[in-house]
VEXDREN-2710 file (C-alpha; in Angstrom, 1 decimal):
% VEXDREN-2710
k/r/px/py/pz
1/UNK/57.7/37.8/13.2
2/UNK/54.7/35.8/11.8
3/UNK/51.3/37.5/11.4
4/UNK/48.8/37.1/14.1
5/UNK/46.4/34.3/12.9
6/UNK/43.5/36.1/14.6
7/UNK/43.7/38.7/11.7
8/UNK/42.1/36.1/9.5
9/UNK/39.5/34.8/11.9
10/UNK/35.9/35.0/11.0
11/UNK/34.1/37.6/13.1
12/UNK/32.0/36.0/15.8
13/UNK/28.9/37.9/14.6
14/UNK/29.2/36.5/11.1
15/UNK/30.1/33.0/12.3
16/UNK/27.0/32.9/14.5
17/UNK/24.8/34.2/11.7
18/UNK/26.3/31.6/9.2
19/UNK/25.6/28.8/11.6
20/UNK/22.0/30.0/11.9
21/UNK/21.7/30.1/8.1
22/UNK/23.1/26.6/7.8
23/UNK/20.7/25.3/10.4
24/UNK/23.5/24.5/12.9
25/UNK/22.1/27.0/15.4
26/UNK/18.9/28.9/16.0
27/UNK/18.0/32.5/16.6
28/UNK/17.4/33.1/20.3
29/UNK/13.7/33.1/21.1
30/UNK/12.3/36.5/22.0
31/UNK/9.0/37.4/23.7
32/UNK/10.0/41.1/24.0
33/UNK/7.4/43.5/22.8
34/UNK/9.4/46.6/23.7
35/UNK/11.6/46.9/20.6
36/UNK/14.4/49.4/21.2
37/UNK/15.4/51.1/18.0
38/UNK/18.3/52.6/19.9
39/UNK/19.7/49.7/22.1
40/UNK/19.4/50.2/25.8
41/UNK/23.1/49.4/26.2
42/UNK/24.0/52.3/24.0
43/UNK/21.8/54.8/25.9
44/UNK/23.2/53.4/29.2
45/UNK/26.6/54.8/28.3
46/UNK/25.0/58.2/28.9
47/UNK/23.4/57.2/32.1
48/UNK/24.1/57.7/35.8
49/UNK/25.6/55.4/36.9
50/UNK/27.4/54.8/33.5
51/UNK/26.4/51.6/31.8
52/UNK/23.3/51.0/33.9
53/UNK/20.1/50.3/31.9
54/UNK/18.2/51.2/35.0
55/UNK/20.2/54.3/35.7
56/UNK/19.0/57.8/34.8
57/UNK/19.4/59.7/31.6
58/UNK/18.0/63.1/30.6
59/UNK/16.0/63.4/27.4
60/UNK/14.9/66.6/25.7
61/UNK/12.1/66.9/23.1
62/UNK/13.5/68.7/20.1
63/UNK/10.0/69.8/19.1
64/UNK/8.8/71.3/22.4
65/UNK/12.1/71.7/24.3
66/UNK/10.6/69.9/27.3
67/UNK/13.2/68.0/29.3
68/UNK/12.5/64.8/31.2
69/UNK/14.3/62.2/33.2
70/UNK/14.0/58.6/32.1
71/UNK/15.9/55.3/32.0
72/UNK/17.7/53.7/29.1
73/UNK/15.4/50.7/29.2
74/UNK/12.3/53.0/29.0
75/UNK/13.6/55.2/26.1
76/UNK/13.7/54.9/22.3
77/UNK/11.4/51.9/21.9
78/UNK/8.2/51.2/20.1
79/UNK/5.9/48.3/21.0
80/UNK/6.2/45.5/18.4
81/UNK/8.2/47.7/16.0
82/UNK/9.9/44.7/14.4
83/UNK/7.1/42.2/14.8
84/UNK/5.6/40.9/11.5
85/UNK/3.3/38.2/10.2
86/UNK/5.3/35.3/8.8
87/UNK/4.1/33.0/5.9
88/UNK/2.2/30.8/8.3
89/UNK/0.3/33.8/9.6
90/UNK/2.0/33.8/12.9
91/UNK/3.5/36.8/14.7
92/UNK/7.2/36.6/14.3
93/UNK/9.9/38.5/16.3
94/UNK/12.8/37.1/14.2
95/UNK/14.1/40.6/13.3
96/UNK/14.2/41.6/17.0
97/UNK/16.1/38.4/17.8
98/UNK/18.5/39.1/14.9
99/UNK/19.2/42.6/16.2
100/UNK/19.9/41.2/19.7
101/UNK/22.7/39.1/18.2
102/UNK/24.2/42.1/16.5
103/UNK/24.1/44.1/19.7
104/UNK/25.6/41.2/21.7
105/UNK/28.7/41.3/19.6
106/UNK/28.8/45.1/19.0
107/UNK/28.5/46.1/22.6
108/UNK/31.9/44.7/23.8
109/UNK/33.5/45.8/20.5
110/UNK/32.4/49.4/21.1
111/UNK/33.6/49.2/24.7
112/UNK/37.1/48.1/23.5
113/UNK/37.1/50.9/20.9
114/UNK/36.5/53.5/23.6
115/UNK/39.0/52.0/26.0
116/UNK/41.9/51.2/23.7
117/UNK/41.3/51.9/20.0
118/UNK/44.7/50.5/19.0
119/UNK/43.7/47.1/20.4
120/UNK/40.5/46.5/18.4
121/UNK/40.6/43.7/15.9
122/UNK/39.4/43.7/12.3
123/UNK/36.6/41.5/13.6
124/UNK/35.6/44.1/16.1
125/UNK/35.6/46.8/13.4
126/UNK/33.3/44.7/11.2
127/UNK/30.9/44.0/14.1
128/UNK/30.7/47.8/14.9
129/UNK/30.2/48.5/11.2
130/UNK/27.2/46.1/11.0
131/UNK/25.8/47.7/14.2
132/UNK/26.1/51.1/12.7
133/UNK/24.6/50.0/9.4
134/UNK/21.5/48.8/11.2
135/UNK/21.4/51.7/13.6
136/UNK/21.1/54.2/10.8
137/UNK/18.0/52.4/9.2
138/UNK/16.2/50.6/12.1
139/UNK/14.6/53.7/13.6
140/UNK/10.8/54.4/13.0
141/UNK/11.6/57.1/10.5
142/UNK/14.3/54.9/8.9
143/UNK/11.7/52.1/8.4
144/UNK/9.3/54.6/6.9
145/UNK/11.9/55.9/4.5
146/UNK/12.6/52.4/3.3
147/UNK/8.9/51.7/2.9
148/UNK/8.5/54.8/0.8
149/UNK/11.6/54.0/-1.2
150/UNK/10.3/50.5/-2.1
151/UNK/6.8/51.9/-2.9
152/UNK/8.3/54.6/-5.2
153/UNK/10.5/52.0/-7.0
154/UNK/7.5/49.7/-7.4
155/UNK/5.4/52.5/-8.8
156/UNK/8.1/53.6/-11.2
157/UNK/8.6/50.1/-12.6
158/UNK/4.9/49.3/-12.7
159/UNK/3.9/52.5/-14.4
160/UNK/6.5/51.9/-17.2
161/UNK/5.1/48.4/-17.7
162/UNK/1.6/49.7/-17.9
163/UNK/2.4/52.6/-20.2
164/UNK/1.3/51.1/-23.4
165/UNK/-0.5/48.0/-24.7
166/UNK/2.6/46.7/-26.4
167/UNK/4.8/47.0/-23.2
168/UNK/2.0/45.6/-21.1
169/UNK/1.7/42.5/-23.3
170/UNK/5.4/41.8/-22.9
171/UNK/5.5/42.5/-19.2
172/UNK/2.4/40.4/-18.3
173/UNK/2.9/37.6/-20.9
174/UNK/1.2/34.4/-19.5
175/UNK/-1.5/31.9/-20.4
176/UNK/-4.3/34.1/-19.0
177/UNK/-3.3/37.2/-21.0
178/UNK/-2.5/35.2/-24.1
179/UNK/-6.1/34.0/-24.1
180/UNK/-7.5/37.6/-24.0
181/UNK/-8.5/39.7/-27.0
182/UNK/-6.8/43.1/-27.7
183/UNK/-9.8/45.0/-26.2
184/UNK/-9.8/42.9/-23.1
185/UNK/-6.0/43.4/-22.6
186/UNK/-6.4/47.2/-23.1
187/UNK/-9.3/47.3/-20.6
188/UNK/-7.2/45.5/-18.0
189/UNK/-4.2/47.7/-18.6
190/UNK/-6.2/50.9/-18.2
191/UNK/-7.9/49.6/-15.1
192/UNK/-4.5/48.6/-13.5
193/UNK/-2.9/51.9/-14.6
194/UNK/-5.7/54.0/-13.1
195/UNK/-5.5/52.1/-9.8
196/UNK/-1.8/52.8/-9.7
197/UNK/-2.1/56.5/-10.6
198/UNK/-4.8/56.8/-7.9
199/UNK/-2.4/55.4/-5.3
200/UNK/-4.5/52.3/-4.7
201/UNK/-1.7/49.8/-5.4
202/UNK/1.1/49.0/-3.0
203/UNK/2.7/46.2/-1.0
204/UNK/0.5/44.2/1.3
205/UNK/3.0/44.3/4.1
206/UNK/5.2/47.4/3.6
207/UNK/6.9/47.1/7.0
208/UNK/7.9/43.5/6.5
209/UNK/9.3/44.4/3.1
210/UNK/11.2/47.3/4.6
211/UNK/12.8/45.1/7.2
212/UNK/13.8/42.5/4.6
213/UNK/15.4/45.3/2.5
214/UNK/17.4/46.6/5.4
215/UNK/18.7/43.1/6.1
216/UNK/19.5/42.5/2.4
217/UNK/21.7/45.6/2.0
218/UNK/23.4/45.4/5.4
219/UNK/26.6/43.7/4.3
220/UNK/27.2/46.2/1.5
221/UNK/26.7/49.1/3.8
222/UNK/28.9/47.6/6.5
223/UNK/31.7/47.2/4.0
224/UNK/31.4/50.9/3.2
225/UNK/31.6/51.8/6.9
226/UNK/34.6/49.5/7.4
227/UNK/36.4/51.2/4.6
228/UNK/36.0/54.7/6.1
229/UNK/38.7/56.5/8.2
230/UNK/37.6/56.3/11.8
231/UNK/38.6/58.9/14.4
232/UNK/37.9/58.3/18.0
233/UNK/37.2/61.7/19.5
234/UNK/37.6/62.6/23.2
235/UNK/35.5/65.6/24.3
236/UNK/37.3/68.2/26.3
237/UNK/35.5/70.9/28.3
238/UNK/32.0/69.7/27.1
239/UNK/30.0/66.6/26.7
240/UNK/28.5/64.8/23.7
241/UNK/24.8/64.0/23.6
242/UNK/23.1/61.2/21.6
243/UNK/19.6/60.9/20.1
244/UNK/16.8/58.6/19.0
245/UNK/18.6/58.7/15.6
246/UNK/22.1/58.8/16.9
247/UNK/24.1/58.7/13.6
248/UNK/24.3/62.0/11.9
249/UNK/25.8/62.9/8.5
250/UNK/26.7/66.0/6.5
251/UNK/28.2/66.4/3.1
252/UNK/29.8/69.8/2.4
253/UNK/30.4/69.0/-1.3
254/UNK/27.5/67.0/-2.6
255/UNK/27.9/65.8/-6.2
256/UNK/24.5/67.3/-7.1
257/UNK/22.1/69.8/-5.5
258/UNK/19.6/66.9/-4.9
259/UNK/22.2/64.5/-3.5
260/UNK/21.2/62.9/-0.3
261/UNK/23.3/61.9/2.8
262/UNK/25.2/58.7/2.7
263/UNK/28.3/57.2/4.3
264/UNK/30.3/57.9/1.1
265/UNK/28.2/60.4/-0.8
266/UNK/31.3/62.4/-1.6
267/UNK/34.9/62.7/-0.6
268/UNK/33.8/65.4/1.9
269/UNK/31.0/63.4/3.6
270/UNK/31.4/63.0/7.3
271/UNK/29.4/60.9/9.8
272/UNK/29.3/61.0/13.6
273/UNK/28.2/58.5/16.2
274/UNK/28.3/59.6/19.9
275/UNK/29.3/56.7/22.1
276/UNK/29.4/58.3/25.6
277/UNK/29.5/61.8/27.0
278/UNK/33.2/61.8/26.4
279/UNK/33.7/59.6/23.4
280/UNK/32.5/59.8/19.8
281/UNK/33.2/58.1/16.5
282/UNK/33.9/60.5/13.6
283/UNK/34.1/58.9/10.1
284/UNK/35.3/60.3/6.8
285/UNK/36.1/59.0/3.4
286/UNK/39.5/57.3/3.5
287/UNK/41.2/53.9/3.6
288/UNK/40.4/51.9/6.7
289/UNK/42.3/54.4/9.0
290/UNK/41.9/54.5/12.7
291/UNK/43.2/57.3/14.8
292/UNK/42.4/59.4/18.0
293/UNK/41.9/63.1/18.5
294/UNK/40.4/65.5/20.9
295/UNK/37.4/67.8/20.4
296/UNK/37.3/71.2/22.1
297/UNK/34.1/73.0/23.1
298/UNK/33.5/74.5/19.7
299/UNK/33.9/71.1/17.9
300/UNK/31.7/69.4/20.5
301/UNK/29.0/72.0/19.9
302/UNK/29.2/71.4/16.1
303/UNK/28.9/67.7/16.6
304/UNK/26.1/68.0/19.1
305/UNK/24.1/70.2/16.7
306/UNK/24.5/67.5/14.0
307/UNK/23.0/65.1/16.5
308/UNK/20.3/67.6/17.4
309/UNK/19.4/68.2/13.8
310/UNK/19.1/64.4/13.0
311/UNK/17.1/63.5/16.1
312/UNK/13.6/62.2/15.3
313/UNK/12.1/63.4/18.5
314/UNK/14.6/63.3/21.5
315/UNK/18.2/63.9/22.4
316/UNK/19.7/62.3/25.4
317/UNK/22.5/63.3/27.8
318/UNK/24.0/62.7/31.2
319/UNK/22.2/65.7/32.8
320/UNK/19.4/68.1/32.1
321/UNK/22.0/70.9/32.0
322/UNK/23.8/69.2/29.1
323/UNK/20.7/68.6/26.9
324/UNK/19.2/72.1/27.7
325/UNK/22.5/73.7/26.7
326/UNK/22.4/71.9/23.3
327/UNK/18.8/73.3/22.9
328/UNK/20.0/76.8/23.6
329/UNK/22.9/76.4/21.2
330/UNK/20.5/75.2/18.5
331/UNK/18.5/78.4/18.9
332/UNK/21.6/80.6/19.0
333/UNK/23.3/78.9/16.0
334/UNK/20.5/77.7/13.7
335/UNK/22.8/77.5/10.7
336/UNK/24.9/74.9/12.4
337/UNK/21.9/72.6/13.0
338/UNK/22.4/69.9/10.3
339/UNK/19.3/68.4/8.9
340/UNK/19.1/65.1/7.0
341/UNK/19.1/65.2/3.2
342/UNK/16.8/62.4/2.1
343/UNK/18.1/60.2/-0.7
344/UNK/16.5/60.4/-4.2
345/UNK/16.7/58.3/-7.3
346/UNK/18.0/59.8/-10.6
347/UNK/16.9/58.5/-14.0
348/UNK/18.8/59.4/-17.1
349/UNK/17.0/60.4/-20.2
350/UNK/17.8/61.9/-23.6
351/UNK/18.0/65.7/-23.0
352/UNK/15.0/66.5/-25.2
353/UNK/12.8/63.9/-23.6
354/UNK/12.1/66.1/-20.6
355/UNK/8.8/67.9/-20.4
356/UNK/8.8/71.7/-20.3
357/UNK/7.3/71.6/-16.8
358/UNK/10.2/69.6/-15.5
359/UNK/12.9/71.7/-17.1
360/UNK/11.2/74.9/-15.9
361/UNK/11.0/73.5/-12.3
362/UNK/14.7/72.6/-12.4
363/UNK/15.6/76.0/-13.7
364/UNK/13.6/77.6/-10.9
365/UNK/15.6/75.6/-8.4
366/UNK/18.9/76.5/-10.0
367/UNK/19.5/72.9/-11.1
368/UNK/21.4/72.2/-14.3
369/UNK/19.4/71.4/-17.5
370/UNK/21.6/68.3/-18.1
371/UNK/24.4/66.4/-16.4
372/UNK/27.6/64.9/-17.8
373/UNK/27.7/61.2/-18.1
374/UNK/30.5/59.0/-19.3
375/UNK/29.7/56.1/-21.6
376/UNK/31.4/52.7/-21.6
377/UNK/34.2/54.0/-23.7
378/UNK/34.9/56.8/-21.3
379/UNK/33.5/59.5/-23.6
380/UNK/31.5/62.2/-21.7
381/UNK/28.2/63.5/-23.0
382/UNK/25.2/65.3/-21.5
383/UNK/22.1/63.5/-20.5
384/UNK/18.7/64.7/-19.2
385/UNK/17.6/63.5/-15.9
386/UNK/14.6/63.0/-13.6
387/UNK/14.9/63.2/-9.9
388/UNK/12.5/60.9/-8.1
389/UNK/11.5/62.0/-4.6
390/UNK/10.6/59.1/-2.3
391/UNK/8.5/61.4/-0.1
392/UNK/5.9/61.9/-2.8
393/UNK/2.4/60.7/-2.0
394/UNK/1.2/57.3/-3.3
395/UNK/0.5/57.5/-7.1
396/UNK/2.8/60.6/-7.7
397/UNK/5.8/58.5/-8.8
398/UNK/3.5/56.4/-11.0
399/UNK/2.4/59.5/-12.8
400/UNK/6.0/60.5/-13.3
401/UNK/6.8/57.0/-14.7
402/UNK/4.0/57.3/-17.1
403/UNK/5.2/60.6/-18.4
404/UNK/8.7/59.3/-18.8
405/UNK/7.5/56.3/-20.8
406/UNK/5.5/58.5/-23.1
407/UNK/8.5/60.8/-23.7
408/UNK/10.7/57.8/-24.5
409/UNK/8.1/56.5/-27.0
410/UNK/8.1/59.8/-28.7
411/UNK/11.9/59.6/-29.0
412/UNK/11.6/56.3/-30.8
END
């Protein structure tokens, strides 16, 4: 029996985006200013009647516990969240248009997954993976995390380049600097360094850069999601809830104490995406598997408390009774409420390049003084390390970068 040729077909989502990139098609125009960071079609799966964007869903504020009835089209949106100023100085809603294309292809694919998982195609799976990749990062907190990550990376790189006159001369070699005297160069370097350390230097449009970064890495993340083992769960005796940050993750065996959550942060990492009151997508490290299973009341509770812990502000369910029950369970089982572990960047250094303040702080936290690292020949040795926290205030990472550069110069 010959293979089905559809197995090799380009996913419609990618085909449409390729045609847009090649100029054969255009992004659909959008005048929408209500930008839903959780698509209304996804929330509508939890509504009464099911699937209606104008139906009723029940939300609960995880901060105050206050419940409220709302509609999918009126929930999980921020005005002009994805609007940015383009190069011509015009207000652009290109990103919102792009997300609308992703949702257009993902919605029917998710529907097919819920109804008959054995029938979904590789193209469906990839469309769902792209949808999940964006869903995890497009929320307000997700955008802020990306902004902070870009700022911290910028500060780290810039502080290293400003760490000494010699390095500065190489980093900023141009006609203007070549015409300067040594004293003029040093004055400029110190002025730029002070501005950086004081947190006065950053990207002009951090939100625009964050959105560009999310789009840039989407393919790589989608490939990771596709490669996971997928399990379609059916809830029995209880109902799933969703949230304004509906993908939740937990890693029971993180590689390091500072490791953050990620789709494949370790072989024990799990991710969960609730699709309806009775269906949810459970993902683990594996090899492109797809299976079905049922979740009893206890398992549903565990998964709902993952959703509750990852919510930015609200959880949503089919009834007030359901969301209020999850709130009570969170109070009764606080250790089961899974909170996000923000990602951090790790820089490797010679073990004796670390300052005593850093090593003392790591010892206080119970972190190792060094970590094993394999070289290109496969030989393992110990290296010192610095953990960069993206939540540090502006200028803090620049100070860290300056200290690292000074330590490395002393090594030389």
